[in-house]
PDB file of N, CA, C and O in Angstrom:
ATOM      1  N   MET A   1      17.065  -1.989 -18.753  1.00  0.00           N
ATOM      2  CA  MET A   1      16.097  -2.799 -19.448  1.00  0.00           C
ATOM      3  C   MET A   1      14.940  -1.893 -19.884  1.00  0.00           C
ATOM      4  O   MET A   1      14.341  -1.231 -19.036  1.00  0.00           O
ATOM      5  N   PRO A   2      14.619  -1.845 -21.145  1.00  0.00           N
ATOM      6  CA  PRO A   2      13.508  -1.014 -21.616  1.00  0.00           C
ATOM      7  C   PRO A   2      12.172  -1.526 -21.076  1.00  0.00           C
ATOM      8  O   PRO A   2      11.938  -2.730 -20.968  1.00  0.00           O
ATOM      9  N   ARG A   3      11.316  -0.577 -20.747  1.00  0.00           N
ATOM     10  CA  ARG A   3       9.986  -0.937 -20.255  1.00  0.00           C
ATOM     11  C   ARG A   3       8.967  -0.647 -21.343  1.00  0.00           C
ATOM     12  O   ARG A   3       9.034   0.396 -21.993  1.00  0.00           O
ATOM     13  N   SER A   4       8.041  -1.542 -21.544  1.00  0.00           N
ATOM     14  CA  SER A   4       7.080  -1.416 -22.635  1.00  0.00           C
ATOM     15  C   SER A   4       6.058  -0.307 -22.401  1.00  0.00           C
ATOM     16  O   SER A   4       5.472   0.197 -23.360  1.00  0.00           O
ATOM     17  N   GLU A   5       5.831   0.085 -21.135  1.00  0.00           N
ATOM     18  CA  GLU A   5       4.793   1.072 -20.854  1.00  0.00           C
ATOM     19  C   GLU A   5       5.274   2.517 -20.916  1.00  0.00           C
ATOM     20  O   GLU A   5       4.446   3.428 -20.872  1.00  0.00           O
ATOM     21  N   ASP A   6       6.577   2.762 -21.017  1.00  0.00           N
ATOM     22  CA  ASP A   6       7.098   4.124 -20.946  1.00  0.00           C
ATOM     23  C   ASP A   6       6.531   5.056 -22.008  1.00  0.00           C
ATOM     24  O   ASP A   6       6.072   6.148 -21.673  1.00  0.00           O
ATOM     25  N   ALA A   7       6.546   4.667 -23.256  1.00  0.00           N
ATOM     26  CA  ALA A   7       6.071   5.543 -24.339  1.00  0.00           C
ATOM     27  C   ALA A   7       4.598   5.893 -24.130  1.00  0.00           C
ATOM     28  O   ALA A   7       4.200   7.045 -24.307  1.00  0.00           O
ATOM     29  N   ARG A   8       3.815   4.927 -23.765  1.00  0.00           N
ATOM     30  CA  ARG A   8       2.382   5.142 -23.551  1.00  0.00           C
ATOM     31  C   ARG A   8       2.140   6.149 -22.433  1.00  0.00           C
ATOM     32  O   ARG A   8       1.297   7.035 -22.568  1.00  0.00           O
ATOM     33  N   LEU A   9       2.868   6.022 -21.338  1.00  0.00           N
ATOM     34  CA  LEU A   9       2.672   6.911 -20.205  1.00  0.00           C
ATOM     35  C   LEU A   9       3.219   8.312 -20.465  1.00  0.00           C
ATOM     36  O   LEU A   9       2.609   9.296 -20.046  1.00  0.00           O
ATOM     37  N   MET A  10       4.344   8.417 -21.140  1.00  0.00           N
ATOM     38  CA  MET A  10       4.960   9.728 -21.376  1.00  0.00           C
ATOM     39  C   MET A  10       4.240  10.536 -22.447  1.00  0.00           C
ATOM     40  O   MET A  10       4.393  11.756 -22.502  1.00  0.00           O
ATOM     41  N   THR A  11       3.465   9.885 -23.291  1.00  0.00           N
ATOM     42  CA  THR A  11       2.731  10.616 -24.328  1.00  0.00           C
ATOM     43  C   THR A  11       1.301  10.933 -23.896  1.00  0.00           C
ATOM     44  O   THR A  11       0.537  11.514 -24.666  1.00  0.00           O
ATOM     45  N   GLY A  12       0.936  10.558 -22.681  1.00  0.00           N
ATOM     46  CA  GLY A  12      -0.400  10.855 -22.185  1.00  0.00           C
ATOM     47  C   GLY A  12      -1.446   9.839 -22.572  1.00  0.00           C
ATOM     48  O   GLY A  12      -2.625  10.032 -22.275  1.00  0.00           O
ATOM     49  N   ALA A  13      -1.056   8.768 -23.222  1.00  0.00           N
ATOM     50  CA  ALA A  13      -2.015   7.752 -23.647  1.00  0.00           C
ATOM     51  C   ALA A  13      -2.292   6.718 -22.556  1.00  0.00           C
ATOM     52  O   ALA A  13      -3.241   5.942 -22.668  1.00  0.00           O
ATOM     53  N   GLY A  14      -1.485   6.701 -21.519  1.00  0.00           N
ATOM     54  CA  GLY A  14      -1.657   5.720 -20.451  1.00  0.00           C
ATOM     55  C   GLY A  14      -2.510   6.272 -19.326  1.00  0.00           C
ATOM     56  O   GLY A  14      -2.875   7.448 -19.329  1.00  0.00           O
ATOM     57  N   GLN A  15      -2.825   5.424 -18.372  1.00  0.00           N
ATOM     58  CA  GLN A  15      -3.591   5.837 -17.212  1.00  0.00           C
ATOM     59  C   GLN A  15      -2.835   5.451 -15.948  1.00  0.00           C
ATOM     60  O   GLN A  15      -2.209   4.394 -15.869  1.00  0.00           O
ATOM     61  N   PHE A  16      -2.910   6.332 -14.970  1.00  0.00           N
ATOM     62  CA  PHE A  16      -2.308   6.097 -13.668  1.00  0.00           C
ATOM     63  C   PHE A  16      -3.421   5.784 -12.672  1.00  0.00           C
ATOM     64  O   PHE A  16      -4.596   5.978 -12.983  1.00  0.00           O
ATOM     65  N   SER A  17      -3.074   5.311 -11.494  1.00  0.00           N
ATOM     66  CA  SER A  17      -4.097   4.943 -10.513  1.00  0.00           C
ATOM     67  C   SER A  17      -4.968   6.139 -10.127  1.00  0.00           C
ATOM     68  O   SER A  17      -6.137   5.945  -9.792  1.00  0.00           O
ATOM     69  N   ASP A  18      -4.450   7.351 -10.162  1.00  0.00           N
ATOM     70  CA  ASP A  18      -5.265   8.533  -9.858  1.00  0.00           C
ATOM     71  C   ASP A  18      -6.278   8.845 -10.951  1.00  0.00           C
ATOM     72  O   ASP A  18      -7.193   9.637 -10.727  1.00  0.00           O
ATOM     73  N   ASP A  19      -6.138   8.245 -12.117  1.00  0.00           N
ATOM     74  CA  ASP A  19      -7.052   8.485 -13.222  1.00  0.00           C
ATOM     75  C   ASP A  19      -8.344   7.668 -13.113  1.00  0.00           C
ATOM     76  O   ASP A  19      -9.287   7.919 -13.863  1.00  0.00           O
ATOM     77  N   PHE A  20      -8.405   6.720 -12.218  1.00  0.00           N
ATOM     78  CA  PHE A  20      -9.562   5.842 -12.087  1.00  0.00           C
ATOM     79  C   PHE A  20     -10.440   6.302 -10.931  1.00  0.00           C
ATOM     80  O   PHE A  20      -9.938   6.753  -9.901  1.00  0.00           O
ATOM     81  N   SER A  21     -11.730   6.189 -11.104  1.00  0.00           N
ATOM     82  CA  SER A  21     -12.679   6.498 -10.037  1.00  0.00           C
ATOM     83  C   SER A  21     -13.891   5.587 -10.207  1.00  0.00           C
ATOM     84  O   SER A  21     -14.606   5.663 -11.207  1.00  0.00           O
ATOM     85  N   TYR A  22     -14.110   4.730  -9.221  1.00  0.00           N
ATOM     86  CA  TYR A  22     -15.218   3.785  -9.258  1.00  0.00           C
ATOM     87  C   TYR A  22     -16.100   3.997  -8.037  1.00  0.00           C
ATOM     88  O   TYR A  22     -15.600   4.407  -6.989  1.00  0.00           O
ATOM     89  N   PRO A  23     -17.399   3.730  -8.141  1.00  0.00           N
ATOM     90  CA  PRO A  23     -18.265   3.841  -6.965  1.00  0.00           C
ATOM     91  C   PRO A  23     -17.784   2.904  -5.862  1.00  0.00           C
ATOM     92  O   PRO A  23     -17.486   1.738  -6.118  1.00  0.00           O
ATOM     93  N   GLY A  24     -17.711   3.411  -4.651  1.00  0.00           N
ATOM     94  CA  GLY A  24     -17.280   2.600  -3.513  1.00  0.00           C
ATOM     95  C   GLY A  24     -15.788   2.337  -3.466  1.00  0.00           C
ATOM     96  O   GLY A  24     -15.332   1.491  -2.697  1.00  0.00           O
ATOM     97  N   GLN A  25     -15.029   3.042  -4.270  1.00  0.00           N
ATOM     98  CA  GLN A  25     -13.573   2.833  -4.348  1.00  0.00           C
ATOM     99  C   GLN A  25     -12.907   3.140  -3.009  1.00  0.00           C
ATOM    100  O   GLN A  25     -13.275   4.100  -2.333  1.00  0.00           O
ATOM    101  N   ALA A  26     -11.946   2.337  -2.637  1.00  0.00           N
ATOM    102  CA  ALA A  26     -11.168   2.551  -1.420  1.00  0.00           C
ATOM    103  C   ALA A  26      -9.814   3.148  -1.793  1.00  0.00           C
ATOM    104  O   ALA A  26      -9.296   2.898  -2.882  1.00  0.00           O
ATOM    105  N   TYR A  27      -9.252   3.929  -0.897  1.00  0.00           N
ATOM    106  CA  TYR A  27      -7.957   4.563  -1.104  1.00  0.00           C
ATOM    107  C   TYR A  27      -7.004   4.120  -0.006  1.00  0.00           C
ATOM    108  O   TYR A  27      -7.432   3.734   1.081  1.00  0.00           O
ATOM    109  N   ALA A  28      -5.726   4.177  -0.294  1.00  0.00           N
ATOM    110  CA  ALA A  28      -4.706   3.832   0.696  1.00  0.00           C
ATOM    111  C   ALA A  28      -3.877   5.067   1.004  1.00  0.00           C
ATOM    112  O   ALA A  28      -3.617   5.892   0.128  1.00  0.00           O
ATOM    113  N   ALA A  29      -3.471   5.182   2.252  1.00  0.00           N
ATOM    114  CA  ALA A  29      -2.581   6.262   2.664  1.00  0.00           C
ATOM    115  C   ALA A  29      -1.426   5.631   3.426  1.00  0.00           C
ATOM    116  O   ALA A  29      -1.636   4.745   4.254  1.00  0.00           O
ATOM    117  N   MET A  30      -0.230   6.075   3.154  1.00  0.00           N
ATOM    118  CA  MET A  30       0.955   5.555   3.825  1.00  0.00           C
ATOM    119  C   MET A  30       1.504   6.624   4.771  1.00  0.00           C
ATOM    120  O   MET A  30       1.596   7.798   4.410  1.00  0.00           O
ATOM    121  N   VAL A  31       1.859   6.210   5.964  1.00  0.00           N
ATOM    122  CA  VAL A  31       2.481   7.113   6.921  1.00  0.00           C
ATOM    123  C   VAL A  31       3.862   6.553   7.220  1.00  0.00           C
ATOM    124  O   VAL A  31       4.003   5.406   7.644  1.00  0.00           O
ATOM    125  N   ARG A  32       4.869   7.371   6.995  1.00  0.00           N
ATOM    126  CA  ARG A  32       6.243   6.931   7.217  1.00  0.00           C
ATOM    127  C   ARG A  32       6.832   7.665   8.413  1.00  0.00           C
ATOM    128  O   ARG A  32       6.385   8.757   8.763  1.00  0.00           O
ATOM    129  N   SER A  33       7.814   7.076   9.020  1.00  0.00           N
ATOM    130  CA  SER A  33       8.492   7.697  10.153  1.00  0.00           C
ATOM    131  C   SER A  33       9.263   8.923   9.673  1.00  0.00           C
ATOM    132  O   SER A  33       9.925   8.866   8.637  1.00  0.00           O
ATOM    133  N   PRO A  34       9.187  10.028  10.409  1.00  0.00           N
ATOM    134  CA  PRO A  34       9.973  11.206  10.049  1.00  0.00           C
ATOM    135  C   PRO A  34      11.440  11.059  10.442  1.00  0.00           C
ATOM    136  O   PRO A  34      12.257  11.930  10.140  1.00  0.00           O
ATOM    137  N   HIS A  35      11.772   9.968  11.109  1.00  0.00           N
ATOM    138  CA  HIS A  35      13.132   9.753  11.597  1.00  0.00           C
ATOM    139  C   HIS A  35      13.789   8.598  10.845  1.00  0.00           C
ATOM    140  O   HIS A  35      13.383   7.450  11.020  1.00  0.00           O
ATOM    141  N   PRO A  36      14.800   8.875  10.008  1.00  0.00           N
ATOM    142  CA  PRO A  36      15.453   7.792   9.271  1.00  0.00           C
ATOM    143  C   PRO A  36      16.159   6.815  10.216  1.00  0.00           C
ATOM    144  O   PRO A  36      16.787   7.232  11.189  1.00  0.00           O
ATOM    145  N   HIS A  37      16.059   5.566   9.937  1.00  0.00           N
ATOM    146  CA  HIS A  37      16.720   4.486  10.689  1.00  0.00           C
ATOM    147  C   HIS A  37      16.243   4.395  12.128  1.00  0.00           C
ATOM    148  O   HIS A  37      16.924   3.809  12.968  1.00  0.00           O
ATOM    149  N   ALA A  38      15.077   4.969  12.426  1.00  0.00           N
ATOM    150  CA  ALA A  38      14.550   4.885  13.793  1.00  0.00           C
ATOM    151  C   ALA A  38      14.027   3.477  14.052  1.00  0.00           C
ATOM    152  O   ALA A  38      13.561   2.799  13.136  1.00  0.00           O
ATOM    153  N   ARG A  39      14.106   3.061  15.268  1.00  0.00           N
ATOM    154  CA  ARG A  39      13.541   1.769  15.664  1.00  0.00           C
ATOM    155  C   ARG A  39      12.140   2.030  16.194  1.00  0.00           C
ATOM    156  O   ARG A  39      11.974   2.663  17.236  1.00  0.00           O
ATOM    157  N   ILE A  40      11.139   1.548  15.484  1.00  0.00           N
ATOM    158  CA  ILE A  40       9.749   1.754  15.887  1.00  0.00           C
ATOM    159  C   ILE A  40       9.378   0.616  16.828  1.00  0.00           C
ATOM    160  O   ILE A  40       9.406  -0.554  16.444  1.00  0.00           O
ATOM    161  N   VAL A  41       9.034   0.962  18.050  1.00  0.00           N
ATOM    162  CA  VAL A  41       8.747  -0.067  19.047  1.00  0.00           C
ATOM    163  C   VAL A  41       7.253  -0.302  19.237  1.00  0.00           C
ATOM    164  O   VAL A  41       6.847  -1.369  19.699  1.00  0.00           O
ATOM    165  N   ARG A  42       6.426   0.694  18.881  1.00  0.00           N
ATOM    166  CA  ARG A  42       4.984   0.532  19.072  1.00  0.00           C
ATOM    167  C   ARG A  42       4.249   1.512  18.172  1.00  0.00           C
ATOM    168  O   ARG A  42       4.696   2.640  17.970  1.00  0.00           O
ATOM    169  N   ILE A  43       3.127   1.075  17.636  1.00  0.00           N
ATOM    170  CA  ILE A  43       2.265   1.940  16.837  1.00  0.00           C
ATOM    171  C   ILE A  43       0.857   1.818  17.399  1.00  0.00           C
ATOM    172  O   ILE A  43       0.294   0.726  17.467  1.00  0.00           O
ATOM    173  N   ASP A  44       0.293   2.963  17.803  1.00  0.00           N
ATOM    174  CA  ASP A  44      -1.071   2.988  18.330  1.00  0.00           C
ATOM    175  C   ASP A  44      -2.023   3.261  17.169  1.00  0.00           C
ATOM    176  O   ASP A  44      -2.033   4.360  16.614  1.00  0.00           O
ATOM    177  N   LYS A  45      -2.816   2.264  16.807  1.00  0.00           N
ATOM    178  CA  LYS A  45      -3.725   2.367  15.672  1.00  0.00           C
ATOM    179  C   LYS A  45      -5.118   2.820  16.078  1.00  0.00           C
ATOM    180  O   LYS A  45      -5.987   2.951  15.216  1.00  0.00           O
ATOM    181  N   THR A  46      -5.359   3.064  17.355  1.00  0.00           N
ATOM    182  CA  THR A  46      -6.690   3.358  17.873  1.00  0.00           C
ATOM    183  C   THR A  46      -7.344   4.541  17.179  1.00  0.00           C
ATOM    184  O   THR A  46      -8.490   4.439  16.741  1.00  0.00           O
ATOM    185  N   ALA A  47      -6.628   5.680  17.066  1.00  0.00           N
ATOM    186  CA  ALA A  47      -7.210   6.887  16.462  1.00  0.00           C
ATOM    187  C   ALA A  47      -7.542   6.661  14.992  1.00  0.00           C
ATOM    188  O   ALA A  47      -8.590   7.101  14.519  1.00  0.00           O
ATOM    189  N   ALA A  48      -6.669   5.987  14.273  1.00  0.00           N
ATOM    190  CA  ALA A  48      -6.904   5.742  12.849  1.00  0.00           C
ATOM    191  C   ALA A  48      -8.111   4.830  12.650  1.00  0.00           C
ATOM    192  O   ALA A  48      -8.926   5.074  11.760  1.00  0.00           O
ATOM    193  N   LEU A  49      -8.236   3.795  13.457  1.00  0.00           N
ATOM    194  CA  LEU A  49      -9.352   2.868  13.328  1.00  0.00           C
ATOM    195  C   LEU A  49     -10.681   3.516  13.699  1.00  0.00           C
ATOM    196  O   LEU A  49     -11.729   3.083  13.221  1.00  0.00           O
ATOM    197  N   ALA A  50     -10.655   4.560  14.553  1.00  0.00           N
ATOM    198  CA  ALA A  50     -11.878   5.235  14.976  1.00  0.00           C
ATOM    199  C   ALA A  50     -12.380   6.245  13.948  1.00  0.00           C
ATOM    200  O   ALA A  50     -13.504   6.732  14.073  1.00  0.00           O
ATOM    201  N   MET A  51     -11.581   6.570  12.938  1.00  0.00           N
ATOM    202  CA  MET A  51     -11.987   7.550  11.937  1.00  0.00           C
ATOM    203  C   MET A  51     -13.060   6.962  11.027  1.00  0.00           C
ATOM    204  O   MET A  51     -13.004   5.784  10.677  1.00  0.00           O
ATOM    205  N   PRO A  52     -14.050   7.792  10.640  1.00  0.00           N
ATOM    206  CA  PRO A  52     -15.115   7.271   9.771  1.00  0.00           C
ATOM    207  C   PRO A  52     -14.570   6.888   8.400  1.00  0.00           C
ATOM    208  O   PRO A  52     -13.744   7.595   7.823  1.00  0.00           O
ATOM    209  N   GLY A  53     -15.043   5.764   7.896  1.00  0.00           N
ATOM    210  CA  GLY A  53     -14.650   5.322   6.556  1.00  0.00           C
ATOM    211  C   GLY A  53     -13.387   4.487   6.488  1.00  0.00           C
ATOM    212  O   GLY A  53     -13.062   3.952   5.429  1.00  0.00           O
ATOM    213  N   VAL A  54     -12.670   4.365   7.590  1.00  0.00           N
ATOM    214  CA  VAL A  54     -11.428   3.577   7.585  1.00  0.00           C
ATOM    215  C   VAL A  54     -11.777   2.098   7.538  1.00  0.00           C
ATOM    216  O   VAL A  54     -12.533   1.605   8.374  1.00  0.00           O
ATOM    217  N   LEU A  55     -11.224   1.393   6.556  1.00  0.00           N
ATOM    218  CA  LEU A  55     -11.495  -0.036   6.389  1.00  0.00           C
ATOM    219  C   LEU A  55     -10.489  -0.907   7.125  1.00  0.00           C
ATOM    220  O   LEU A  55     -10.817  -2.024   7.525  1.00  0.00           O
ATOM    221  N   GLY A  56      -9.281  -0.419   7.309  1.00  0.00           N
ATOM    222  CA  GLY A  56      -8.256  -1.203   7.988  1.00  0.00           C
ATOM    223  C   GLY A  56      -6.994  -0.398   8.170  1.00  0.00           C
ATOM    224  O   GLY A  56      -6.746   0.563   7.442  1.00  0.00           O
ATOM    225  N   VAL A  57      -6.197  -0.791   9.146  1.00  0.00           N
ATOM    226  CA  VAL A  57      -4.900  -0.169   9.410  1.00  0.00           C
ATOM    227  C   VAL A  57      -3.889  -1.300   9.483  1.00  0.00           C
ATOM    228  O   VAL A  57      -4.040  -2.230  10.276  1.00  0.00           O
ATOM    229  N   TYR A  58      -2.859  -1.217   8.654  1.00  0.00           N
ATOM    230  CA  TYR A  58      -1.867  -2.279   8.581  1.00  0.00           C
ATOM    231  C   TYR A  58      -0.500  -1.720   8.896  1.00  0.00           C
ATOM    232  O   TYR A  58      -0.148  -0.634   8.434  1.00  0.00           O
ATOM    233  N   THR A  59       0.264  -2.440   9.667  1.00  0.00           N
ATOM    234  CA  THR A  59       1.620  -2.023  10.018  1.00  0.00           C
ATOM    235  C   THR A  59       2.610  -3.061   9.506  1.00  0.00           C
ATOM    236  O   THR A  59       2.229  -4.170   9.131  1.00  0.00           O
ATOM    237  N   GLY A  60       3.866  -2.689   9.496  1.00  0.00           N
ATOM    238  CA  GLY A  60       4.902  -3.589   9.017  1.00  0.00           C
ATOM    239  C   GLY A  60       4.999  -4.875   9.807  1.00  0.00           C
ATOM    240  O   GLY A  60       5.410  -5.902   9.267  1.00  0.00           O
ATOM    241  N   GLY A  61       4.630  -4.836  11.072  1.00  0.00           N
ATOM    242  CA  GLY A  61       4.681  -6.036  11.898  1.00  0.00           C
ATOM    243  C   GLY A  61       3.812  -7.157  11.364  1.00  0.00           C
ATOM    244  O   GLY A  61       4.102  -8.333  11.581  1.00  0.00           O
ATOM    245  N   ARG A  62       2.762  -6.798  10.677  1.00  0.00           N
ATOM    246  CA  ARG A  62       1.861  -7.810  10.109  1.00  0.00           C
ATOM    247  C   ARG A  62       2.548  -8.622   9.014  1.00  0.00           C
ATOM    248  O   ARG A  62       2.202  -9.779   8.779  1.00  0.00           O
ATOM    249  N   PHE A  63       3.518  -8.009   8.350  1.00  0.00           N
ATOM    250  CA  PHE A  63       4.173  -8.649   7.214  1.00  0.00           C
ATOM    251  C   PHE A  63       5.631  -9.012   7.492  1.00  0.00           C
ATOM    252  O   PHE A  63       6.363  -9.361   6.565  1.00  0.00           O
ATOM    253  N   ALA A  64       6.053  -8.938   8.723  1.00  0.00           N
ATOM    254  CA  ALA A  64       7.454  -9.198   9.061  1.00  0.00           C
ATOM    255  C   ALA A  64       7.816 -10.667   8.841  1.00  0.00           C
ATOM    256  O   ALA A  64       6.981 -11.561   8.978  1.00  0.00           O
ATOM    257  N   ARG A  65       9.069 -10.885   8.502  1.00  0.00           N
ATOM    258  CA  ARG A  65       9.569 -12.254   8.329  1.00  0.00           C
ATOM    259  C   ARG A  65       9.833 -12.869   9.697  1.00  0.00           C
ATOM    260  O   ARG A  65      10.148 -12.151  10.646  1.00  0.00           O
ATOM    261  N   PRO A  66       9.711 -14.168   9.807  1.00  0.00           N
ATOM    262  CA  PRO A  66      10.089 -14.824  11.058  1.00  0.00           C
ATOM    263  C   PRO A  66      11.588 -14.614  11.320  1.00  0.00           C
ATOM    264  O   PRO A  66      12.373 -14.538  10.374  1.00  0.00           O
ATOM    265  N   THR A  67      11.983 -14.522  12.570  1.00  0.00           N
ATOM    266  CA  THR A  67      13.382 -14.320  12.929  1.00  0.00           C
ATOM    267  C   THR A  67      14.246 -15.418  12.325  1.00  0.00           C
ATOM    268  O   THR A  67      13.937 -16.603  12.453  1.00  0.00           O
ATOM    269  N   GLY A  68      15.326 -15.019  11.669  1.00  0.00           N
ATOM    270  CA  GLY A  68      16.248 -15.969  11.065  1.00  0.00           C
ATOM    271  C   GLY A  68      15.855 -16.419   9.668  1.00  0.00           C
ATOM    272  O   GLY A  68      16.611 -17.136   9.013  1.00  0.00           O
ATOM    273  N   SER A  69      14.686 -16.008   9.207  1.00  0.00           N
ATOM    274  CA  SER A  69      14.236 -16.406   7.871  1.00  0.00           C
ATOM    275  C   SER A  69      15.004 -15.632   6.811  1.00  0.00           C
ATOM    276  O   SER A  69      15.236 -14.433   6.960  1.00  0.00           O
ATOM    277  N   LYS A  70      15.400 -16.316   5.739  1.00  0.00           N
ATOM    278  CA  LYS A  70      16.114 -15.665   4.646  1.00  0.00           C
ATOM    279  C   LYS A  70      15.191 -15.361   3.482  1.00  0.00           C
ATOM    280  O   LYS A  70      15.612 -14.755   2.497  1.00  0.00           O
ATOM    281  N   ARG A  71      13.943 -15.774   3.583  1.00  0.00           N
ATOM    282  CA  ARG A  71      12.978 -15.518   2.517  1.00  0.00           C
ATOM    283  C   ARG A  71      12.269 -14.206   2.770  1.00  0.00           C
ATOM    284  O   ARG A  71      12.056 -13.809   3.915  1.00  0.00           O
ATOM    285  N   PHE A  72      11.908 -13.540   1.691  1.00  0.00           N
ATOM    286  CA  PHE A  72      11.168 -12.302   1.809  1.00  0.00           C
ATOM    287  C   PHE A  72       9.720 -12.593   2.174  1.00  0.00           C
ATOM    288  O   PHE A  72       9.173 -13.636   1.815  1.00  0.00           O
ATOM    289  N   SER A  73       9.114 -11.665   2.886  1.00  0.00           N
ATOM    290  CA  SER A  73       7.707 -11.773   3.219  1.00  0.00           C
ATOM    291  C   SER A  73       6.878 -11.519   1.958  1.00  0.00           C
ATOM    292  O   SER A  73       7.244 -10.681   1.134  1.00  0.00           O
ATOM    293  N   THR A  74       5.783 -12.228   1.809  1.00  0.00           N
ATOM    294  CA  THR A  74       4.911 -12.061   0.646  1.00  0.00           C
ATOM    295  C   THR A  74       3.564 -11.537   1.112  1.00  0.00           C
ATOM    296  O   THR A  74       2.974 -12.059   2.059  1.00  0.00           O
ATOM    297  N   ILE A  75       3.087 -10.504   0.439  1.00  0.00           N
ATOM    298  CA  ILE A  75       1.762  -9.972   0.725  1.00  0.00           C
ATOM    299  C   ILE A  75       0.835 -10.499  -0.356  1.00  0.00           C
ATOM    300  O   ILE A  75       1.020 -10.200  -1.536  1.00  0.00           O
ATOM    301  N   ARG A  76      -0.151 -11.274   0.036  1.00  0.00           N
ATOM    302  CA  ARG A  76      -1.066 -11.856  -0.939  1.00  0.00           C
ATOM    303  C   ARG A  76      -2.378 -11.068  -0.920  1.00  0.00           C
ATOM    304  O   ARG A  76      -2.928 -10.770   0.140  1.00  0.00           O
ATOM    305  N   CYS A  77      -2.856 -10.744  -2.098  1.00  0.00           N
ATOM    306  CA  CYS A  77      -4.109  -9.991  -2.238  1.00  0.00           C
ATOM    307  C   CYS A  77      -5.047 -10.735  -3.161  1.00  0.00           C
ATOM    308  O   CYS A  77      -4.615 -11.389  -4.110  1.00  0.00           O
ATOM    309  N   ARG A  78      -6.321 -10.631  -2.880  1.00  0.00           N
ATOM    310  CA  ARG A  78      -7.332 -11.186  -3.766  1.00  0.00           C
ATOM    311  C   ARG A  78      -7.950 -10.055  -4.548  1.00  0.00           C
ATOM    312  O   ARG A  78      -8.329  -9.038  -3.967  1.00  0.00           O
ATOM    313  N   ARG A  79      -8.058 -10.204  -5.822  1.00  0.00           N
ATOM    314  CA  ARG A  79      -8.658  -9.179  -6.676  1.00  0.00           C
ATOM    315  C   ARG A  79     -10.140  -9.444  -6.811  1.00  0.00           C
ATOM    316  O   ARG A  79     -10.559 -10.545  -7.169  1.00  0.00           O
ATOM    317  N   ARG A  80     -10.940  -8.413  -6.516  1.00  0.00           N
ATOM    318  CA  ARG A  80     -12.373  -8.528  -6.694  1.00  0.00           C
ATOM    319  C   ARG A  80     -12.725  -8.313  -8.152  1.00  0.00           C
ATOM    320  O   ARG A  80     -12.097  -7.509  -8.841  1.00  0.00           O
ATOM    321  N   ALA A  81     -13.723  -9.027  -8.615  1.00  0.00           N
ATOM    322  CA  ALA A  81     -14.173  -8.872 -10.001  1.00  0.00           C
ATOM    323  C   ALA A  81     -14.831  -7.508 -10.167  1.00  0.00           C
ATOM    324  O   ALA A  81     -15.624  -7.089  -9.324  1.00  0.00           O
ATOM    325  N   MET A  82     -14.502  -6.822 -11.248  1.00  0.00           N
ATOM    326  CA  MET A  82     -15.105  -5.518 -11.541  1.00  0.00           C
ATOM    327  C   MET A  82     -16.461  -5.738 -12.183  1.00  0.00           C
ATOM    328  O   MET A  82     -16.603  -6.573 -13.076  1.00  0.00           O
ATOM    329  N   THR A  83     -17.458  -4.989 -11.728  1.00  0.00           N
ATOM    330  CA  THR A  83     -18.802  -5.125 -12.324  1.00  0.00           C
ATOM    331  C   THR A  83     -19.243  -3.819 -12.915  1.00  0.00           C
ATOM    332  O   THR A  83     -20.343  -3.729 -13.461  1.00  0.00           O
TER     333      THR A  83
END
């Protein structure tokens, strides 16, 4: 299926998330397991939460589906108005 944004991005006319910089902007960092198919039994968020500037630490458990559910989990976000 053709995507409408491809030409714009490949010719340099588009913008990527790294191209934006706003005062007070927050960034996200993802940490993945170095072990494929590993069963993660516990994640200690204490050190990450103690770091200066950290707004939150989220793990997959927060978004997990209830046992036996066939529906996908939905992550809902509220967009703040840009000023």
